[in-house]
N, C-alpha and C positions, 0 to 999 in steps of 0.2 A: 616678529612684530605683527604680521598678519594673523597668526594663530591667537596672539593675545587679544587683538581687537575682535576677532571672531568669538573668542570666549566671553569677552565683555558683552558683545551683542547678544549672545545666548543667555547670559545671566539676566540682562535687561528684559529680554523677551519672556523669560520664565518668571521674573519677579514683578513686572509691572502689573497693576490691576487691569482688569478687562477693559475698563473704559479708557485706558491709556493706549490700548492696542488699536490698530486700524480696524474700522468696523467690518465685521464679517457678515456676509449675507446669511439669511435664515437657512438656506440650503445650498448645496453645490450649484454654481451658476456658470454656464459656458459663455465664452466670447466668440461670436460668429465672425470669422475672418472674411474680409472683403476680397474681391478678385485681385486687387493690387497688393494685398498683404503678403509678406514673406513668411511661410511656415517655419517653425523652429528647426534647427539642426538637431537630429536625434543623437545626442551625446551624453544625456543624463544631466547636463548642467542647465539650469534655468536662467541662463544669462542672455538669451535672445531678447531683442527689444520688445517683441510681441508679448512676452510674459509679463512685462511691467504694466500692461493694460488689462490683463485678465483678472477678474474678481478672485479674491483669496478667501477660501473657506477654511476655518480652523476650529469648528465647534465639535471636537472629538470628546468622547467619554470613554471610560473604561468598561470593558465587557468581562475580561478575566484579569485577575482571579476573582474580583468582586465587581458586579455590575453597578450601575447608577452612581459611580464615583467619577470625579473629574480626572481627565487624563493627566498623568504626571508631567509629560514632556510634550512640547508643542509639535503638531503635525499640520501642514497646510496642503490644500488641494486647489489646483487651478485646472480649468478645462478649456481647450480651444476646439472649435468646430470648423473644420475646413470643408471643402466641397466633397471630399471623399473619405474623411476619417474624423474620429475624435482623438484628440491628443491630450493626455493627462500629464500634468506636472505636479509631482508630489515631493514635498520637502519634509524631511524627518530630522528634527533637532535632537541631540543627544549630549548630556553633560559629561559622558565618559566615552568619547568616540573610539578610543582604543579597545573598548570591550565589544564593539559591534562585531557580530559573527557573520562573516561574508565569504564563505568558501565557494569555490566553483562547484556546481552540482549538475547532474543530468537533468534533461527536461522532465518535468513533472515530479521532481524530487526536492522542491522548495517546501520544507516542512517547518514544524514548530520550533526546531532547534536553530533556525536561522533568523536574522533580522530581515524582514520583508514588508512590503506593502502589497495590498490586494485591491483590485477593483471588481465589483460585482455590478453587472448591467442586466436589467430586465427590460428589454425593448418592447415587450408586449404590454408591460405595465400592470399586470394583474396578479403578480406574486406567486405564480405557479412554478416558475423556474427562473434561473439566472445564469448567464454566462459569466465566468470569472477568469481573471489572470492574476497570478502572484508573481511579483518580481523581487528578487532578493537584492540586498545591498551590493552584491557582486554582479548583478545583471542576469542571473539565471532565472528561468521562466518555468512556471507551473500553471497549466490552464485546463479548463474543463467546464462541466455543467453542474449546477447545484439544483437539486430537486427539493421543492418544498414538501412534496408528498412523502418523501423518505427522510427529509431533513438530513441529507447527506450529499457529499460531492462525489463526482465521478471524473477523475483526471484523464480518462482515456481519450476523449475528444481533444483535438488540437486545432487552434485557430491561427490564421496567417497574420499574426501580430508582430510588431517590432518593439523592442524595449532596450533601454540603456540605463546604466547606473553610474553615479559619480560619488566617490568618497570625498567628504569635505572635512575641514578642521573641526566642525561642530556638528557632525552628523553625516547624512548622505541625502542624495536627491535622485529621483527617478523620472524618466520620460517614457511614456507608453503611448504608442500609436496604434489605435484600434480601427482598422478599415471598416467603413460602413458595409462593405461587401461581406464581412464576417458576422454581421448582426442579422438576426432573424426576427422580423416584425411584420405586422399585418399591413396589407395594402390600404385598407380603409378601417376606420374605427380604431379601437384600441385606446389605451390610456397613455398618459405622458410617459416617456422613458424614465425609468427609475434607476438610481445608483446607490451604492454604498462603498466607501473606501475603508479598509481596515489596515492597521499597523501592528505587526508582531514584534515584541521585544523580549528575547530570551535571556533572562538573567537568573538570579537565584529564584525569584518569583517570575514566572512567565506573565507578561502583560500583553493583552490584546485590546487595542483601542479601536473604536468604531466611529464612523461619522454620523451615525443615526442615533440621536440622543434618546429616542423612545425605546430602543431595543434592550431587552432584558433577558436573563437566562430562563425566565419563566415562559418565554414565547414557545409556541409549538414548533416553529421553524426559525432558523438563523436569518432567513431573508424576509421575515414578517414585516419589517419596517423600513424597507428601502425608500429613499426620498426622491421626489421628482427632480429631474435635472432641468433647471431653469435655463433660459437664454437660448434655447435651440430654435425658438420661433417655428417656422414652417419647414425646418430641415427635413423631417420625415416625409413631408409632402413633396419636397423638391427631389428627393432621391428614390421615392417609392417606385417610379417607373424606370429607373436606371438599370441597365443590364450589365452583369458582370460575368466573365468567363475566365476560368483558370484551367490550365492544362499541365499535368504532371506526368510526362513520359518517364519510363524507367527501363533500364537495361540491366539484365542479370546474366552473369556467366558463372556456371558451376561445373566442377569436375568431381565426380563421386566415385569412390572405390569402396566396395563392400565385400566382405568375406564371412561366410557362415558355414557351420558344419552340415547344414541341411541343403543349402542351395549353391555351395561353392562360391567362386569369385564372380563379382559383377562390376564392370567398369562402365562409366557413362560420362559423357560430356554434353552439356546443354547450354544453349544461349537463348534467352527469351527477351522479347521486347513487348512491353505492356504500357498501359497509360491509364490514368484516372483523370476524368474530365468533370468539372463542376460548372454548371451554368445556372445563374440566378437571373431568369428573364425579367423579373421584377421582385419587389421586396418580399412578397409572401410565397413565392415559388422557388424551389431548389431542385435541380435535376442532377443526379450523380450517375456517371457511367464508368464502369471499370472494365478494362479489356485485358485479358491474359495477365492478371496480377500475379506476382510471385511473392507470396507471403512467407516464404521459408525463412527469411532472416528477421522476422519480427522477434521481439525479446523472448528469451528462453523462459518457459513457464517454471515457476518455483516448484520444487519437489514437495510431495505430500506423503504422509504416512497412510498407506492404503492396504497394508497386509492384514489388518484385523478389522476391516469394515465390510459390511454386507452390501453397501449401497454405492453407486457411482458418485464420483466427486466432480464438481464443476470447476472450471478455470476461467479467469477473466478474459474479456475481449480486448485486443490491442490493434486490430487491423482497421485502417482508416476508412475504408468504404462503408463499414457497418456503423460508424460513429457519428455520422451527420444527424443532427437533431435527435439524438438518442432518447431524449425525454418524450418524444412523440410516440416512439415504439412502446414505451411503458416504463415503469420503475425498474431499476436494475440493482438496487442495494438490498442486502438482507435486513430483516427486521431484528428486534432484540432477541427473538427466539432462535436466531441463526438461520432461519429458513428464507429462501428467496422465491417468493410466490410467483413473481413475474416470469421466471425462467420456464415455467410450464407453458407459457404462451409462445415465446420466441427466444431461442438461445442461439446466438449467431455462431458459436463454436461448433454447432451441428453441421455447419457449412464448412467443408474441409478444404477444397481446392477448386474454386470457381474458375470457369473458362471466361465468363463474362457476366456482368450483372448491371441492371438498370434500376434506379430508385428515384421516385418522385415524392417530394414532401411539400405540403401546403400548410401555411399557418395563418389563421385569421384571428380576429379579436375575441370571438367567442367559440371558435372551433379550430381543429387542426387534424391533419391526416397525413399518413405516409403509406406508400406501397412500393414493393420491390419484387423483382423477378430475376432469377439467375439460373445458370446451368452449372452444376457442380460435377467435377470429375471424380469425386468420391475418394474413398480410401480411409474414411473414418470409422466410427462405431455406431451401431444401432442399439438403443436401450429398450429393454422390455422388463418393466418393473413388476414386482409382486409385493406382498406385505412384509416378507422377511428378507428379500434380497433383490438385487438388480442383475438380470441376465444381460450380457453384452454379446454382440455379434458383429460380423464384418458388414460394412455398409456397401450396398451395390453401387457400381460405378455409373457415371453418366446419368445423374438424376436432375430433375428440375424442381426448384423451390420457389414458392411464392408466399408473400405475407402482406397483409394490409390491416391497418388499424386507423380508425377515426374517432375523435373525441369531441363532444359538445359540452361547453361550459355554461351553466346557468347559475350565476352567482357562486355560492359555495358548493353547488352540486355539479359534478362532472360525470357524464355518461359516455361510455365508449363501446364500440363494436369491433370485432376483429375476425379475420379469416386467415387460416394457415394451411397451405397445400404442399404436399411433397409427392412427386411421381417418380418412381424408380423403374418404370417400364414393366412389360410382361405381366400387366394386371396388378402390380404391387404398388399401392399408394396409401397415403394417410391424409385425412382431412380433419381440420379442427375449426369450429365456429364458436363464437362466444361473445360475451359482453362483460365489461367490468365497470366499476363505478367508484366514486369518491364523494364524500360529503363532509365538509368542514362545518361542525356545529359550534359556532362561536370561536373564541380564541384558544380554547384548551382541548377540544375534542375533534377527532377525525375518524370517520368510518370508511372502510374500504372493503371491496369484495369482487369476486368474479365467478362466472359460471361458464365452463368450457365443455363442449360436446365433441367427441371424437369418433371417427370411424376409420378402420384400417383393414387392409388385406395383406399386410406384410407381417410375417412372423419369423421366428428363429427355430431351426432344428437343433438337435442335441449337440451338433458340432459348431453351432454358432453361425451357420450359413443362413442367409435370408431366403425365404421361400414364400410363395403365395399361399394364403390361408383363406378360409371362409370369412366373410365380412364380420368384424368384431366392433362392438359399440362400447363407448365408455363416457364418463363424465368426471368433471372436477369442479367442486363448489367450495368456495372459501369466503369467510366473513371475518374481518379484523377491526378492532377498535383500539385507538391510541389516545391517551390522555396525558396532559402535562400541565401542572400549575406549580405554584410556589411551594406546595406541601408534598405532593406525591406525583409519580408517573405510573402509567399502567399500559400494558400491551396484551390484549386478549385476542385469541384466534380460535376459530372452529372451522373444520374442513371435512369434506366427504369426497373420497376419490374412488371411483369405480374400479373394479378389478381389471378391466380391459381398457382403461384409458391409456392412450398413446398419442404422442406428438413427435414426429421425426424432425420437426423444425424447432423443437423445444427441449427442455431438460426435465425428465420424469424419472426420479430415482426410487419412488415408492408408490404403489397403488394398492387398491383393495383394502383401504383402511378408513376409519373415522378417527379424528384426532381433535382434542381440545387442549389448548395450552394457555397459560397466563403468566405474565411477568409483571411484578409490581415492586416499586421502590418508594420507601418513605424518605423524603428529602429532609435531612437534619441540619444542613447549613454548615457554617464555619464554627470551629471550636478549637480548644486546646486539649491535647492528649499526650500525657507523659512528656510535657515540655515541647511537643511538636505542634506547630501551627498548622491546623488542618483547614484548607480553604473551603472544602465541601465534603460531605459524606452522606451515605445512604445505607439504610437497612433494606435488603432485597429478599424476594421470594419468587422462585420459579416453580410452576406446577405444570405437569403434562401427562396425559394418558392417551395412548394409541391402541385401538382395538381393530381386529380384522373384520372385513366383510366376507361373505361367502364367496369362494372362488373355486367352482367345481373343476376347472381346468387344471389347477395346481393342487387340488385336494385340500384346500384350506377351509376350515369350518368358521362360521361367523362367531364373533364375540370374544375371541381369544385376545388376551392382553399382549401386545408387542412390547410396549415399554410403559412404565409408570415412574415419573420423576417427581421427587420432592427435594428441592434444593434451597434451603435458607442460606443467605449470603450477605456480603457487605461490599462496599466500595468507598474509598476516600481519595481525595486529591490533596497534594501538599506541594512544597517548594520544588523548584527545578522541573516543573510540569510533570510531577510524579503522580501516578495513579497506582493504587494497590487494591486488589479485589480478591475475593475468595468465596467458596461455598462448601457446605457439607452435602454430599450426594447420598440421599436415602432412597436409592432407586431400585427398580426391578426391570429385568430385561429377559426376553425370550428369544433364543437364537434361531429357532425354526419351528414350524408347525408340529405339534405333538410333543415338543420338548418341554421340560419344566420351566417355570418362571423363576429365574435366579435373582436372588437379592444381592445387589452390589452396594458396598459401603466405601465411599471414597471421600477424600479431602482434596480440594483444589485451591491453589494459591497462585496469584499472578501479580506482576507489576510491570510498569513501564516508566521510563524517565529520560530526560535530557540532561545528563550529568554535567556536560561542559562542552567547550568548543571542539576538543579533540575526540573524546568519546561522546558523540553528539546524541546517540539514541541507543537505548538498550531495553529489551522487553523479554520477559520469561514467564512461562506458565507451566506448572507441573500438577498432575493429578495422581495420587497414589492411594492404595488401599486394596480392596477386593474387587478385581475387574473381571469382565466377561471375556473368555477366550471363545470367539465365535465358532471357529471350525471344530474345536474339541467339545463345544457345548457344555462348558463348566466354568466355575468361578475360581480364581486363584489370586494370590498376592501378586501385585504388579504395579506398574506406573507408566505414565506417558507424559512427556514434556517437550517443550519447544523453547529455543533460545535464539534471539536475534540481537546482534550488536553491530552498530554502524560507527565508523571512525572516519574523520577527515583530517588529513595531516598536510600542512603546508611544507613544500619541499624547500631545502636550503637554497640560498640565492645562487650558489654555483650551479644548481640544476636548472635554473631559469626562474626569473621573477614571476610571481603570480601563478605558479603551478601547484596543483593540489593532487594528493592521492586519496581516493575514496575507497574504503574497505567496508564490505557488508558481509557478515558471517551469519549463516542460519543453520541451526542444528535441530534435529528432531529424533526422539528415541521413544520406543514403547516396548513393553514386555509383560508377559504373564507367566508365573511359575506353575509347574505341574504339581499334582499331589505328592510326588516323591521328593519335592524340594528343588528339582532341577528346572532349568529354564525351558518352558514349553516352546516359546518363540521369542524372537527379537526382531524388531522393525526399526530401521535406521534411515535417516536421510540427512544430507549435508550439502550446503551450497556456499562456495566462497566466491565473492565478486570483488574484483579489483579494477578500479577505473583511474587511470592517470590522465588528469585534465591538463593538457598542454596549453590550452587557451580556452576562451569562451566557445570556440567553434571546433576545436580539435581534441580528440581523446583516444586513448588506447584502453580497450576493455578485455579483461580475462575472467572467464567464468569456469569454475571447476565444480562439478555436481556429481554426487554419488547417492545411490539408494541400495539398500540391502535388506532382504527379508529372509530369515533363517528359522526353520522349524525342525525340532528334534523328532525322530520317529517315536510314535506313541502307539503301542500295540493295544492298549485299553480302549483308545478312541478310534483305532483303525486308521490312523494318519501316518503316512509315509514321511520320511525326511524330505525337506524341501529347501532349496537354496536358490534365491533369485537375486541377481545383482545388475546394476546399471551404472555406467560411468559416462560422463560427458565433459569434454574440454572444449571451450570455445574462446578463440582469440580474434578480436576485431579492432582494426583502426578505422576511425570514422571522422569525417569532416562534415559538419552540419551547420547550416545557416538557416534557422527557422524551418519553414516547410519548403523554401524555395530551392535549396540545394543540399542533397545528402549523398555522400560518397562513402562507401564502405568496402573494406578489403579484409577478408577473414579466413579462418581455418577452424573447422569443427571436427572433433574426433570422438567416437563413441564406442562403447563395448557393453553388450547386454548378454546375460545368461538367464535361463538355459538357452542352448542353441549356439552359444559362443559367436554371436554376431558382432563383427568388428566393422566399423565404417569410418571413413574420413571424407571430408568435403572441403574443397577450396573454392572460394567464391569472391566475386567482385560485383558490387551493386551500385548503380548510379541513378539518382533520381533528381530531376530538376523541375522547376516550376516557372510557368509563364502566365 
């Protein structure tokens, strides 16, 4: 009977004209709770008495698949403001609640294949960045920072929020408690706090509804039209002087057993006690201190195909100390050309094993700054780039690293200055100073650029050992333009990198070059093709040319073409959140100085889709044709491809109600054939991830990872046979309650060749929060 009444209520809510519904405010409005009011119990159900007093906002519009359309199903937002938090109550009606996709998922894995709601908050109010939290219909959480500069989100930062979900006969509801201590806003000045709530509905056609009626797909950034949050009154004034302190001590015990052909057997047992302390003395200041952190049990990096590349590959940051106010450090997402310009300034993975670190961040209405200093025990790699390859060497131990960046915002113009220092001792050091800027020219155009100057006395010998060299100077200059409107998008970049540019706090994979690149797309909108409804499609063209600068040290002459790319292509989006893309590569590449400029002719095709609730995500990309064999310096028939498939399977009731098995499979393979028709080399990588979700807080994770690179002996090229292999098996049981309590017990086993290095590690890690 209750379900039938709820269904009738839903039908009335969807069918009644707007003037028959309770009046909705023009924008989201908060209810300030008085001292005697009882905050709601965070259980996902909006049945506490206080919710009946909170204003209800329901003016959602569709953003995907087509914008400017009324939302099909009703979504409401209510906001409560307590003395120490914002509490969001979101109700999502659904005419087919049995089709709601609500699997349990790991933190930061709430994606387009799931029903979720998301809250974006810009407490500075100027549209440069927003903190966001996604909460699925199962209560899983995904949080991070959204950068307007990059128009992209970064899910690495985590906030100390609480969320709960409740399934209802006619949909679901969410309660989200966002502590004011987790918001970053100016002490004085600044604009009103701005918010946007979104709702994702994955069906045959993925629908994304937004609470900002003015937002369209033509906007330069997704957070271009966040709305002021009314009803807060002087809340920001009341809490701006309030101090917050959080302490997260952690205890790690590890037992390691390693056996290799070269070094014999090594056994070690280690117990470490560390802590991370965050102090917000007032609204605009945050001080972070890390003491003896053990980052060894951070998520395993995904394997990459690296056997046929000349340049170093970057990996994402996942360690919490480096993620506070990451937008103040600078942009972190690659642009459409695939380059990540900001890594040249500061790449936190260059810090391998810090003993301690201190960081201070300040955020004002028109300016912001961050500075950090730490001592690194080392053990990583040093990169020294050239025009045709990246040389790598062993990083000296016990170095000190410092970085600082400040940015001034003058309307649409942002200007920043930075300094980066790395001291390895014994006269070996690297310094970088520079400036970067951004200018938003109206609603459709954005200009960005930087100029970095470096000086270093750290070099690498032929064995990859760091040594002191005479002082070397270098520079890196870059200017980029991005445009987006209803008809077309464009991304144009020009850069000049000196032959001796180096930054040991950054990521420098190539130097001694001049490069110009352009990516353009003609937006053709929705259409019908062969009976298929296409939501959007584009005709694309990518152009790039890279030429060398004179490099006497490496004997490279100026003006040699390193690569020349001409890639006409396409992209379209269809049902089930499906995207298909491809291009023809009419390219030329030079493997090394003095070598011929090889013509490569390839065809690339790729797609991604959310097929259904069980096979929730699949993506694949393959490029085949005449490819460059870098080491052999020749072109031959070959291919390279990647495949990823994610599955989420509900377990039978006898295995426990509400339990899910998550499976993530990733495969990569590449090869090029020799002139005699035999395979010159084969490069493979594979990762299998299995996560058994026992509850919202408890999981069992298994990762199996393999890499293999095989090259056949080639007398014509002077190449010897080569076999490199790596295997990793990781098993971990984890209990996690937000950021407040994390307990992990696990076993890692690895095997690497050559050298036949076998290792095993048993560990226990406990992290609590106060």
